[in-house]
TORPA-4810 file (N, C-alpha, C, O; in nm, 3 decimals):
<nodes>
NODE_1_-1.427_-1.706_3.295_-1.395_-1.615_3.189_-1.291_-1.515_3.240_-1.305_-1.461_3.350_M
NODE_2_-1.188_-1.492_3.161_-1.083_-1.398_3.196_-1.092_-1.278_3.102_-1.083_-1.293_2.980_I
NODE_3_-1.111_-1.162_3.160_-1.122_-1.038_3.082_-0.998_-0.954_3.108_-0.963_-0.927_3.223_Y
NODE_4_-0.931_-0.913_3.002_-0.810_-0.833_3.009_-0.838_-0.700_2.939_-0.813_-0.687_2.819_L
NODE_5_-0.890_-0.600_3.013_-0.934_-0.476_2.947_-0.822_-0.381_2.905_-0.842_-0.301_2.814_P
NODE_6_-0.708_-0.387_2.969_-0.600_-0.291_2.941_-0.468_-0.363_2.921_-0.383_-0.364_3.010_D
NODE_7_-0.452_-0.423_2.805_-0.329_-0.497_2.776_-0.216_-0.398_2.750_-0.231_-0.305_2.671_I
NODE_8_-0.102_-0.418_2.817_0.010_-0.327_2.793_0.067_-0.346_2.651_0.073_-0.457_2.599_P
NODE_9_0.109_-0.236_2.592_0.168_-0.241_2.459_0.262_-0.122_2.445_0.250_-0.022_2.517_F
NODE_10_0.354_-0.134_2.352_0.451_-0.028_2.330_0.429_0.034_2.193_0.453_-0.029_2.090_E
NODE_11_0.385_0.157_2.193_0.361_0.228_2.068_0.436_0.360_2.075_0.381_0.461_2.121_L
NODE_12_0.558_0.360_2.031_0.643_0.479_2.033_0.641_0.545_1.895_0.614_0.480_1.795_T
NODE_13_0.670_0.675_1.891_0.675_0.741_1.759_0.774_0.675_1.664_0.744_0.663_1.545_P
NODE_14_0.889_0.633_1.713_0.988_0.570_1.627_0.937_0.439_1.569_0.949_0.415_1.449_D
NODE_15_0.879_0.355_1.653_0.827_0.226_1.607_0.714_0.246_1.506_0.708_0.177_1.404_R
NODE_16_0.624_0.340_1.535_0.511_0.366_1.446_0.559_0.426_1.314_0.508_0.390_1.208_L
NODE_17_0.656_0.516_1.320_0.708_0.578_1.197_0.766_0.472_1.104_0.743_0.476_0.983_A
NODE_18_0.842_0.377_1.159_0.898_0.269_1.077_0.788_0.180_1.019_0.794_0.141_0.903_R
NODE_19_0.689_0.149_1.101_0.583_0.059_1.056_0.495_0.122_0.948_0.452_0.054_0.855_A
NODE_20_0.469_0.252_0.959_0.380_0.320_0.865_0.456_0.389_0.752_0.396_0.443_0.660_A
NODE_21_0.589_0.387_0.761_0.673_0.452_0.661_0.639_0.601_0.649_0.616_0.654_0.540_D
NODE_22_0.637_0.666_0.766_0.613_0.810_0.772_0.723_0.873_0.857_0.805_0.802_0.916_V
NODE_23_0.724_1.004_0.862_0.823_1.075_0.942_0.795_1.063_1.091_0.682_1.036_1.133_G
NODE_24_0.898_1.085_1.170_0.888_1.075_1.315_0.789_1.178_1.371_0.712_1.146_1.462_L
NODE_25_0.790_1.299_1.319_0.698_1.403_1.367_0.553_1.367_1.338_0.465_1.388_1.421_E
NODE_26_0.528_1.312_1.220_0.392_1.272_1.184_0.343_1.160_1.276_0.228_1.160_1.319_E
NODE_27_0.431_1.064_1.304_0.393_0.953_1.394_0.367_1.006_1.535_0.270_0.965_1.599_A
NODE_28_0.452_1.096_1.584_0.434_1.152_1.718_0.303_1.231_1.726_0.231_1.221_1.826_A
NODE_29_0.272_1.308_1.622_0.147_1.385_1.621_0.026_1.291_1.623_-0.073_1.319_1.691_A
NODE_30_0.034_1.181_1.550_-0.076_1.085_1.549_-0.097_1.027_1.688_-0.210_1.017_1.736_F
NODE_31_0.012_0.988_1.754_0.000_0.927_1.887_-0.054_1.026_1.990_-0.117_0.984_2.087_L
NODE_32_-0.031_1.155_1.970_-0.085_1.257_2.061_-0.229_1.294_2.028_-0.295_1.362_2.106_D
NODE_33_-0.278_1.251_1.912_-0.415_1.284_1.870_-0.516_1.195_1.942_-0.481_1.095_2.004_S
NODE_34_-0.641_1.234_1.931_-0.749_1.154_1.990_-0.752_1.014_1.929_-0.774_0.915_2.000_E
NODE_35_-0.729_1.005_1.798_-0.729_0.874_1.731_-0.617_0.787_1.786_-0.638_0.668_1.813_A
NODE_36_-0.499_0.843_1.803_-0.386_0.766_1.854_-0.407_0.720_1.997_-0.370_0.609_2.034_G
NODE_37_-0.467_0.807_2.078_-0.492_0.772_2.219_-0.606_0.673_2.235_-0.623_0.615_2.342_R
NODE_38_-0.685_0.652_2.128_-0.799_0.560_2.137_-0.757_0.413_2.127_-0.838_0.324_2.154_S
NODE_39_-0.633_0.388_2.089_-0.587_0.250_2.075_-0.558_0.193_2.214_-0.474_0.246_2.287_I
NODE_40_-0.627_0.087_2.250_-0.605_0.018_2.376_-0.646_-0.127_2.361_-0.764_-0.159_2.367_Q
NODE_41_-0.548_-0.215_2.340_-0.583_-0.357_2.322_-0.652_-0.416_2.443_-0.625_-0.379_2.558_P
NODE_42_-0.742_-0.507_2.416_-0.815_-0.580_2.519_-0.837_-0.722_2.469_-0.831_-0.748_2.348_A
NODE_43_-0.861_-0.812_2.561_-0.888_-0.951_2.522_-0.979_-1.016_2.625_-0.993_-0.968_2.738_A
NODE_44_-1.038_-1.123_2.585_-1.118_-1.206_2.674_-1.100_-1.350_2.628_-1.095_-1.379_2.509_V
NODE_45_-1.089_-1.440_2.726_-1.086_-1.581_2.689_-1.158_-1.662_2.795_-1.176_-1.618_2.908_F
NODE_46_-1.199_-1.781_2.754_-1.280_-1.866_2.840_-1.243_-2.011_2.810_-1.220_-2.048_2.695_D
NODE_47_-1.239_-2.092_2.913_-1.217_-2.234_2.895_-1.352_-2.298_2.868_-1.443_-2.291_2.951_E
NODE_48_-1.365_-2.359_2.752_-1.494_-2.413_2.711_-1.479_-2.556_2.662_-1.373_-2.599_2.618_V
NODE_49_-1.588_-2.628_2.671_-1.598_-2.762_2.612_-1.606_-2.743_2.461_-1.687_-2.662_2.415_D
NODE_50_-1.525_-2.813_2.383_-1.532_-2.797_2.237_-1.671_-2.820_2.179_-1.701_-2.772_2.070_P
NODE_51_-1.756_-2.891_2.251_-1.892_-2.913_2.203_-1.971_-2.783_2.195_-2.070_-2.775_2.123_A
NODE_52_-1.928_-2.680_2.270_-1.993_-2.549_2.267_-1.969_-2.483_2.131_-2.044_-2.394_2.090_V
NODE_53_-1.866_-2.526_2.062_-1.830_-2.472_1.931_-1.845_-2.583_1.827_-1.746_-2.628_1.770_L
NODE_54_-1.969_-2.628_1.801_-1.991_-2.746_1.718_-1.942_-2.729_1.575_-1.953_-2.621_1.515_P
NODE_55_-1.888_-2.838_1.522_-1.849_-2.843_1.383_-1.727_-2.762_1.346_-1.700_-2.743_1.227_G
NODE_56_-1.652_-2.714_1.443_-1.539_-2.628_1.410_-1.408_-2.704_1.394_-1.316_-2.655_1.328_L
NODE_57_-1.398_-2.822_1.452_-1.273_-2.898_1.436_-1.286_-2.981_1.309_-1.367_-3.073_1.301_R
NODE_58_-1.205_-2.946_1.207_-1.215_-3.018_1.080_-1.183_-3.167_1.097_-1.106_-3.206_1.184_P
NODE_59_-1.242_-3.248_1.012_-1.213_-3.391_1.014_-1.065_-3.413_0.992_-1.005_-3.351_0.904_A
NODE_60_-1.006_-3.499_1.071_-0.865_-3.529_1.059_-0.774_-3.436_1.138_-0.654_-3.462_1.150_G
NODE_61_-0.830_-3.326_1.193_-0.748_-3.236_1.275_-0.719_-3.302_1.409_-0.798_-3.385_1.455_A
NODE_62_-0.607_-3.267_1.471_-0.575_-3.328_1.601_-0.686_-3.301_1.703_-0.754_-3.198_1.698_P
NODE_63_-0.702_-3.394_1.796_-0.800_-3.378_1.902_-0.765_-3.254_1.985_-0.649_-3.230_2.015_D
NODE_64_-0.867_-3.178_2.020_-0.843_-3.057_2.098_-0.836_-3.084_2.247_-0.794_-2.996_2.323_W
NODE_65_-0.874_-3.200_2.292_-0.876_-3.228_2.434_-1.012_-3.200_2.495_-1.108_-3.169_2.424_G
NODE_66_-1.020_-3.212_2.627_-1.148_-3.196_2.698_-1.197_-3.052_2.695_-1.317_-3.027_2.695_A
NODE_67_-1.104_-2.957_2.693_-1.143_-2.817_2.687_-1.050_-2.743_2.591_-0.941_-2.790_2.559_T
NODE_68_-1.096_-2.627_2.547_-1.013_-2.536_2.469_-1.027_-2.397_2.532_-1.125_-2.369_2.601_V
NODE_69_-0.930_-2.313_2.506_-0.942_-2.172_2.544_-0.982_-2.098_2.418_-0.906_-2.091_2.322_L
NODE_70_-1.101_-2.041_2.420_-1.151_-1.965_2.307_-1.156_-1.819_2.349_-1.185_-1.788_2.465_A
NODE_71_-1.128_-1.730_2.256_-1.130_-1.590_2.294_-1.128_-1.494_2.178_-1.127_-1.531_2.061_G
NODE_72_-1.128_-1.367_2.218_-1.124_-1.255_2.126_-1.015_-1.160_2.170_-0.989_-1.146_2.290_L
NODE_73_-0.951_-1.096_2.076_-0.850_-0.995_2.105_-0.879_-0.876_2.014_-0.893_-0.893_1.893_C
NODE_74_-0.890_-0.757_2.070_-0.922_-0.637_1.993_-0.820_-0.528_2.020_-0.758_-0.524_2.126_A
NODE_75_-0.804_-0.439_1.923_-0.704_-0.333_1.936_-0.760_-0.202_1.988_-0.685_-0.117_2.036_T
NODE_76_-0.891_-0.183_1.979_-0.944_-0.051_2.008_-0.907_0.041_1.893_-0.864_-0.006_1.788_G
NODE_77_-0.925_0.170_1.913_-0.893_0.265_1.808_-1.013_0.297_1.723_-1.113_0.226_1.724_G
NODE_78_-1.000_0.405_1.649_-1.112_0.450_1.566_-1.119_0.364_1.440_-1.030_0.284_1.412_S
NODE_79_-1.225_0.383_1.367_-1.242_0.308_1.243_-1.179_0.380_1.125_-1.195_0.337_1.011_T
NODE_80_-1.107_0.489_1.151_-1.038_0.561_1.044_-0.944_0.465_0.972_-0.876_0.384_1.035_A
NODE_81_-0.941_0.475_0.842_-0.862_0.380_0.764_-0.733_0.444_0.715_-0.691_0.421_0.601_D
NODE_82_-0.669_0.523_0.799_-0.544_0.586_0.759_-0.428_0.487_0.772_-0.438_0.388_0.845_S
NODE_83_-0.321_0.514_0.703_-0.203_0.429_0.711_-0.151_0.425_0.855_-0.109_0.319_0.902_R
NODE_84_-0.152_0.538_0.923_-0.104_0.542_1.061_-0.192_0.459_1.154_-0.142_0.385_1.239_L
NODE_85_-0.324_0.469_1.138_-0.414_0.391_1.224_-0.397_0.242_1.198_-0.393_0.163_1.292_M
NODE_86_-0.386_0.203_1.071_-0.368_0.062_1.039_-0.238_0.008_1.099_-0.237_-0.100_1.157_Q
NODE_87_-0.130_0.084_1.086_-0.001_0.040_1.140_-0.006_0.035_1.293_0.046_-0.058_1.353_A
NODE_88_-0.067_0.135_1.354_-0.076_0.139_1.501_-0.158_0.021_1.553_-0.121_-0.041_1.653_A
NODE_89_-0.268_-0.009_1.487_-0.351_-0.121_1.531_-0.277_-0.254_1.513_-0.289_-0.342_1.597_R
NODE_90_-0.201_-0.269_1.403_-0.126_-0.392_1.381_-0.021_-0.410_1.491_-0.006_-0.519_1.545_R
NODE_91_0.052_-0.303_1.524_0.154_-0.311_1.630_0.089_-0.344_1.764_0.141_-0.426_1.840_L
NODE_92_-0.023_-0.281_1.793_-0.093_-0.307_1.919_-0.140_-0.452_1.925_-0.132_-0.516_2.030_A
NODE_93_-0.190_-0.505_1.812_-0.236_-0.644_1.809_-0.121_-0.741_1.830_-0.136_-0.839_1.903_L
NODE_94_-0.006_-0.715_1.769_0.109_-0.804_1.789_0.152_-0.806_1.935_0.179_-0.913_1.990_L
NODE_95_0.159_-0.689_1.999_0.194_-0.683_2.141_0.088_-0.754_2.225_0.121_-0.826_2.319_D
NODE_96_-0.039_-0.731_2.191_-0.148_-0.792_2.267_-0.144_-0.944_2.258_-0.168_-1.012_2.358_A
NODE_97_-0.114_-0.999_2.141_-0.107_-1.144_2.126_0.007_-1.203_2.208_-0.008_-1.312_2.264_L
NODE_98_0.120_-1.134_2.215_0.230_-1.182_2.300_0.188_-1.184_2.446_0.212_-1.282_2.517_D
NODE_99_0.124_-1.077_2.492_0.079_-1.070_2.631_-0.029_-1.175_2.658_-0.028_-1.240_2.762_F
NODE_100_-0.119_-1.189_2.564_-0.227_-1.287_2.578_-0.172_-1.428_2.593_-0.219_-1.505_2.677_L
NODE_101_-0.073_-1.462_2.510_-0.016_-1.596_2.520_0.047_-1.618_2.658_0.034_-1.727_2.716_E
NODE_102_0.113_-1.517_2.711_0.168_-1.526_2.847_0.056_-1.552_2.949_0.070_-1.638_3.035_Y
NODE_103_-0.054_-1.478_2.939_-0.165_-1.495_3.033_-0.231_-1.632_3.019_-0.271_-1.691_3.118_R
NODE_104_-0.242_-1.682_2.896_-0.299_-1.815_2.874_-0.211_-1.920_2.942_-0.263_-2.011_3.007_V
NODE_105_-0.080_-1.907_2.927_0.012_-2.001_2.993_-0.003_-1.995_3.146_-0.006_-2.099_3.212_R
NODE_106_-0.014_-1.875_3.200_-0.031_-1.859_3.345_-0.163_-1.921_3.391_-0.169_-1.982_3.498_Q
NODE_107_-0.267_-1.906_3.312_-0.398_-1.961_3.345_-0.393_-2.114_3.350_-0.452_-2.176_3.439_Y
NODE_108_-0.324_-2.174_3.254_-0.320_-2.320_3.245_-0.218_-2.385_3.338_-0.230_-2.503_3.370_L
NODE_109_-0.119_-2.310_3.381_-0.009_-2.366_3.460_-0.055_-2.446_3.583_-0.004_-2.556_3.603_K
NODE_110_-0.147_-2.396_3.665_-0.188_-2.474_3.782_-0.247_-2.611_3.750_-0.240_-2.703_3.831_P
NODE_111_-0.306_-2.624_3.630_-0.366_-2.753_3.592_-0.264_-2.846_3.529_-0.297_-2.961_3.498_S
NODE_112_-0.141_-2.799_3.509_-0.038_-2.882_3.447_-0.048_-2.887_3.296_0.025_-2.963_3.232_G
NODE_113_-0.136_-2.808_3.239_-0.152_-2.806_3.093_-0.072_-2.692_3.033_-0.039_-2.595_3.102_L
NODE_114_-0.043_-2.703_2.907_0.017_-2.595_2.831_-0.067_-2.574_2.707_-0.127_-2.669_2.656_A
NODE_115_-0.073_-2.452_2.657_-0.154_-2.431_2.537_-0.089_-2.495_2.415_0.034_-2.494_2.400_P
NODE_116_-0.172_-2.550_2.329_-0.123_-2.595_2.200_-0.108_-2.474_2.111_-0.117_-2.361_2.158_G
NODE_117_-0.084_-2.496_1.984_-0.068_-2.383_1.892_-0.195_-2.300_1.883_-0.306_-2.353_1.881_P
NODE_118_-0.178_-2.170_1.877_-0.293_-2.080_1.862_-0.353_-2.102_1.723_-0.281_-2.101_1.623_R
NODE_119_-0.483_-2.123_1.718_-0.555_-2.141_1.592_-0.639_-2.017_1.566_-0.710_-1.969_1.654_L
NODE_120_-0.629_-1.966_1.445_-0.703_-1.847_1.405_-0.802_-1.889_1.296_-0.764_-1.959_1.202_I
NODE_121_-0.929_-1.847_1.307_-1.025_-1.881_1.202_-0.973_-1.842_1.063_-0.925_-1.731_1.041_P
NODE_122_-0.984_-1.936_0.972_-0.935_-1.916_0.837_-0.806_-1.992_0.810_-0.765_-2.006_0.695_G
NODE_123_-0.742_-2.042_0.918_-0.623_-2.124_0.896_-0.671_-2.267_0.863_-0.791_-2.296_0.870_C
NODE_124_-0.578_-2.353_0.827_-0.616_-2.488_0.783_-0.695_-2.566_0.888_-0.782_-2.646_0.852_D
NODE_125_-0.665_-2.544_1.016_-0.729_-2.625_1.121_-0.846_-2.557_1.190_-0.893_-2.605_1.293_D
NODE_126_-0.894_-2.446_1.136_-1.008_-2.378_1.197_-1.082_-2.297_1.091_-1.028_-2.198_1.040_L
NODE_127_-1.204_-2.338_1.056_-1.277_-2.269_0.949_-1.320_-2.128_0.992_-1.325_-2.096_1.110_P
NODE_128_-1.350_-2.045_0.893_-1.395_-1.908_0.920_-1.521_-1.904_1.007_-1.544_-1.807_1.078_L
NODE_129_-1.602_-2.008_1.001_-1.725_-2.012_1.083_-1.694_-1.997_1.231_-1.782_-1.961_1.310_A
NODE_130_-1.571_-2.025_1.270_-1.534_-2.012_1.411_-1.542_-1.867_1.458_-1.568_-1.843_1.576_A
NODE_131_-1.520_-1.771_1.369_-1.530_-1.631_1.409_-1.666_-1.602_1.472_-1.675_-1.545_1.580_N
NODE_132_-1.772_-1.642_1.403_-1.907_-1.614_1.453_-1.936_-1.694_1.580_-1.993_-1.641_1.675_R
NODE_133_-1.896_-1.820_1.582_-1.922_-1.903_1.700_-1.852_-1.848_1.824_-1.911_-1.843_1.933_A
NODE_134_-1.726_-1.807_1.808_-1.652_-1.755_1.922_-1.707_-1.619_1.963_-1.726_-1.594_2.082_I
NODE_135_-1.733_-1.531_1.867_-1.787_-1.400_1.898_-1.922_-1.415_1.967_-1.949_-1.346_2.066_R
NODE_136_-2.007_-1.503_1.917_-2.138_-1.524_1.980_-2.125_-1.579_2.121_-2.209_-1.549_2.206_D
NODE_137_-2.023_-1.659_2.148_-2.001_-1.711_2.283_-1.982_-1.596_2.383_-2.024_-1.607_2.498_H
NODE_138_-1.919_-1.488_2.339_-1.892_-1.375_2.429_-1.990_-1.259_2.412_-1.981_-1.160_2.484_F
NODE_139_-2.083_-1.270_2.319_-2.170_-1.157_2.285_-2.248_-1.103_2.403_-2.274_-0.983_2.410_A
NODE_140_-2.286_-1.188_2.494_-2.368_-1.141_2.605_-2.288_-1.059_2.707_-2.346_-0.987_2.787_S
NODE_141_-2.155_-1.070_2.704_-2.079_-0.998_2.807_-1.961_-0.919_2.753_-1.945_-0.802_2.787_S
NODE_142_-1.878_-0.980_2.672_-1.752_-0.915_2.632_-1.717_-0.943_2.486_-1.623_-1.017_2.459_H
NODE_143_-1.791_-0.886_2.393_-1.757_-0.910_2.252_-1.650_-0.813_2.202_-1.608_-0.821_2.086_D
NODE_144_-1.606_-0.720_2.287_-1.499_-0.624_2.258_-1.529_-0.536_2.138_-1.438_-0.477_2.080_L
NODE_145_-1.655_-0.528_2.100_-1.692_-0.443_1.987_-1.658_-0.502_1.851_-1.668_-0.434_1.750_G
NODE_146_-1.619_-0.628_1.848_-1.585_-0.693_1.721_-1.712_-0.744_1.654_-1.802_-0.796_1.720_L
NODE_147_-1.716_-0.730_1.525_-1.829_-0.784_1.451_-1.777_-0.873_1.339_-1.665_-0.857_1.291_S
NODE_148_-1.860_-0.966_1.300_-1.825_-1.060_1.193_-1.882_-1.005_1.063_-2.002_-0.977_1.053_V
NODE_149_-1.796_-0.991_0.963_-1.836_-0.941_0.832_-1.916_-1.048_0.758_-1.907_-1.166_0.794_L
NODE_150_-1.993_-1.011_0.656_-2.068_-1.112_0.579_-1.978_-1.223_0.523_-2.025_-1.335_0.501_P
NODE_151_-1.852_-1.192_0.499_-1.759_-1.293_0.446_-1.722_-1.397_0.551_-1.662_-1.499_0.519_S
NODE_152_-1.758_-1.372_0.678_-1.722_-1.462_0.787_-1.597_-1.418_0.860_-1.561_-1.478_0.961_G
NODE_153_-1.531_-1.314_0.811_-1.409_-1.265_0.874_-1.439_-1.155_0.973_-1.543_-1.089_0.967_E
NODE_154_-1.346_-1.136_1.066_-1.344_-1.019_1.153_-1.241_-0.926_1.092_-1.136_-0.971_1.048_I
NODE_155_-1.269_-0.796_1.088_-1.174_-0.701_1.032_-1.039_-0.723_1.100_-1.028_-0.701_1.221_D
NODE_156_-0.936_-0.766_1.025_-0.809_-0.800_1.088_-0.740_-0.682_1.156_-0.656_-0.703_1.244_P
NODE_157_-0.773_-0.560_1.118_-0.716_-0.445_1.187_-0.783_-0.423_1.323_-0.722_-0.366_1.413_A
NODE_158_-0.906_-0.468_1.337_-0.980_-0.448_1.461_-0.948_-0.554_1.566_-0.953_-0.526_1.686_A
NODE_159_-0.916_-0.674_1.522_-0.887_-0.781_1.617_-0.907_-0.916_1.554_-0.913_-0.929_1.432_G
NODE_160_-0.916_-1.017_1.638_-0.933_-1.152_1.588_-0.990_-1.243_1.695_-0.990_-1.211_1.813_L
NODE_161_-1.039_-1.358_1.648_-1.084_-1.465_1.738_-0.974_-1.571_1.737_-0.895_-1.578_1.643_A
NODE_162_-0.970_-1.652_1.842_-0.865_-1.755_1.849_-0.912_-1.871_1.934_-1.007_-1.860_2.012_F
NODE_163_-0.844_-1.983_1.917_-0.862_-2.101_2.003_-0.724_-2.155_2.036_-0.637_-2.164_1.948_I
NODE_164_-0.703_-2.189_2.161_-0.584_-2.262_2.203_-0.630_-2.400_2.249_-0.698_-2.409_2.352_Y
NODE_165_-0.596_-2.507_2.178_-0.621_-2.640_2.233_-0.539_-2.656_2.362_-0.435_-2.593_2.377_P
NODE_166_-0.585_-2.740_2.452_-0.514_-2.754_2.580_-0.456_-2.892_2.604_-0.408_-2.920_2.713_T
NODE_167_-0.461_-2.978_2.505_-0.412_-3.114_2.528_-0.276_-3.140_2.470_-0.221_-3.249_2.488_N
NODE_168_-0.219_-3.044_2.400_-0.094_-3.068_2.330_0.021_-3.003_2.406_0.006_-2.894_2.461_Q
NODE_169_0.134_-3.071_2.407_0.251_-3.017_2.472_0.340_-2.939_2.377_0.443_-2.886_2.419_G
NODE_170_0.302_-2.930_2.250_0.382_-2.859_2.152_0.381_-2.710_2.182_0.273_-2.651_2.187_L
NODE_171_0.496_-2.648_2.203_0.498_-2.504_2.228_0.432_-2.428_2.113_0.449_-2.464_1.997_P
NODE_172_0.359_-2.324_2.147_0.288_-2.248_2.045_0.382_-2.192_1.940_0.343_-2.179_1.824_A
NODE_173_0.506_-2.159_1.977_0.599_-2.103_1.881_0.637_-2.203_1.772_0.685_-2.163_1.666_S
NODE_174_0.616_-2.332_1.797_0.646_-2.433_1.697_0.518_-2.487_1.632_0.520_-2.589_1.564_Q
NODE_175_0.411_-2.417_1.654_0.282_-2.467_1.611_0.243_-2.431_1.470_0.327_-2.406_1.384_G
NODE_176_0.115_-2.428_1.448_0.057_-2.414_1.315_0.096_-2.284_1.245_0.113_-2.285_1.123_K
NODE_177_0.110_-2.174_1.317_0.138_-2.046_1.252_0.269_-2.051_1.174_0.282_-1.985_1.071_C
NODE_178_0.365_-2.126_1.222_0.495_-2.131_1.154_0.483_-2.194_1.015_0.562_-2.162_0.926_A
NODE_179_0.387_-2.282_0.996_0.375_-2.350_0.868_0.248_-2.312_0.791_0.222_-2.368_0.685_S
NODE_180_0.171_-2.220_0.842_0.045_-2.180_0.779_0.071_-2.112_0.645_0.167_-2.038_0.629_C
NODE_181_-0.016_-2.139_0.550_-0.002_-2.079_0.417_-0.081_-1.949_0.404_-0.072_-1.884_0.300_R
NODE_182_-0.156_-1.910_0.504_-0.238_-1.789_0.495_-0.150_-1.665_0.508_-0.101_-1.635_0.617_R
NODE_183_-0.130_-1.595_0.400_-0.039_-1.480_0.396_-0.091_-1.359_0.471_-0.011_-1.278_0.520_D
NODE_184_-0.222_-1.344_0.483_-0.278_-1.223_0.542_-0.322_-1.239_0.687_-0.395_-1.153_0.738_D
NODE_185_-0.280_-1.343_0.754_-0.324_-1.367_0.892_-0.265_-1.263_0.986_-0.143_-1.248_0.992_C
NODE_186_-0.349_-1.190_1.060_-0.296_-1.087_1.149_-0.219_-1.144_1.268_-0.145_-1.071_1.333_P
NODE_187_-0.234_-1.272_1.295_-0.166_-1.331_1.410_-0.021_-1.367_1.381_0.056_-1.393_1.474_A
NODE_188_0.017_-1.369_1.254_0.152_-1.411_1.226_0.230_-1.316_1.135_0.343_-1.346_1.096_R
NODE_189_0.169_-1.203_1.102_0.240_-1.105_1.022_0.359_-1.051_1.102_0.350_-1.034_1.224_L
NODE_190_0.467_-1.026_1.034_0.586_-0.973_1.100_0.557_-0.832_1.149_0.483_-0.757_1.085_Q
NODE_191_0.616_-0.796_1.262_0.606_-0.661_1.315_0.656_-0.566_1.208_0.774_-0.571_1.172_D
NODE_192_0.570_-0.478_1.155_0.611_-0.393_1.045_0.716_-0.289_1.085_0.771_-0.221_0.998_P
NODE_193_0.744_-0.274_1.214_0.846_-0.179_1.255_0.984_-0.244_1.258_1.084_-0.175_1.274_S
NODE_194_0.989_-0.376_1.242_1.115_-0.448_1.242_1.165_-0.467_1.100_1.084_-0.481_1.008_E
NODE_195_1.297_-0.466_1.078_1.349_-0.491_0.945_1.315_-0.633_0.900_1.311_-0.725_0.982_P
NODE_196_1.289_-0.650_0.770_1.257_-0.783_0.716_1.379_-0.872_0.728_1.493_-0.826_0.711_A
NODE_197_1.355_-0.999_0.757_1.468_-1.093_0.769_1.488_-1.171_0.643_1.579_-1.254_0.636_S
</nodes>
C-alpha cells in the first residue's frame, strides 16, 4: 500500500480568483484563513487482485489483468460549502490527480507495466458500487475521511475513488476519460482557473 499524505499542489490567489470568479483580495483572504489552510490533498493506492473487488468489472469491459491499482484521493479542507471552498477543492483535486498518475507510473515502472486509463466509479466501465468496495478496502487504515453517500457516490468536492488497470499499454491520456459521457466527473472537469477552449 502506498500512502501519499502531502501531495503538492498549487493554489495561488490568482488561480483561485479565476476559478471561483471572485476578486483577488477575497481569494487571498480565503487562502490565509483557517479554511483555506485546511486544504491538503492526500491519496492512497494499493495493488490488488481484481477478485478483491467482486462484480465491479462490467460484462464486456476489457480485462483488467492480474492486478489493478485501486485507491482513494481526497482534498482535505472543511465541509463549508462556499464557492471559494468548492473551487479550491476542485483545483487541489486536479493537481492531486496529476501527481497521483505520476506516482502510479513510477510504482509500475520496475515491473514493466504501465497504467491503463483511470476508471472512476460512475463511468461506463466502473459502476458506482466500486466507491464502497474501494473505500471499504482502505477503511481499516487509510480511508482519508471519505464516506460513501446513500446514492453510492463520494462527495466529488471531497475526493474520489479510482482504479487503474495494469494490463493495458494505452496511455491514460488517451483513455476512457476522453470519451466519457459523464459531465459531472471530478476527474475530468477542466481546471476552472483556465480559460475555456
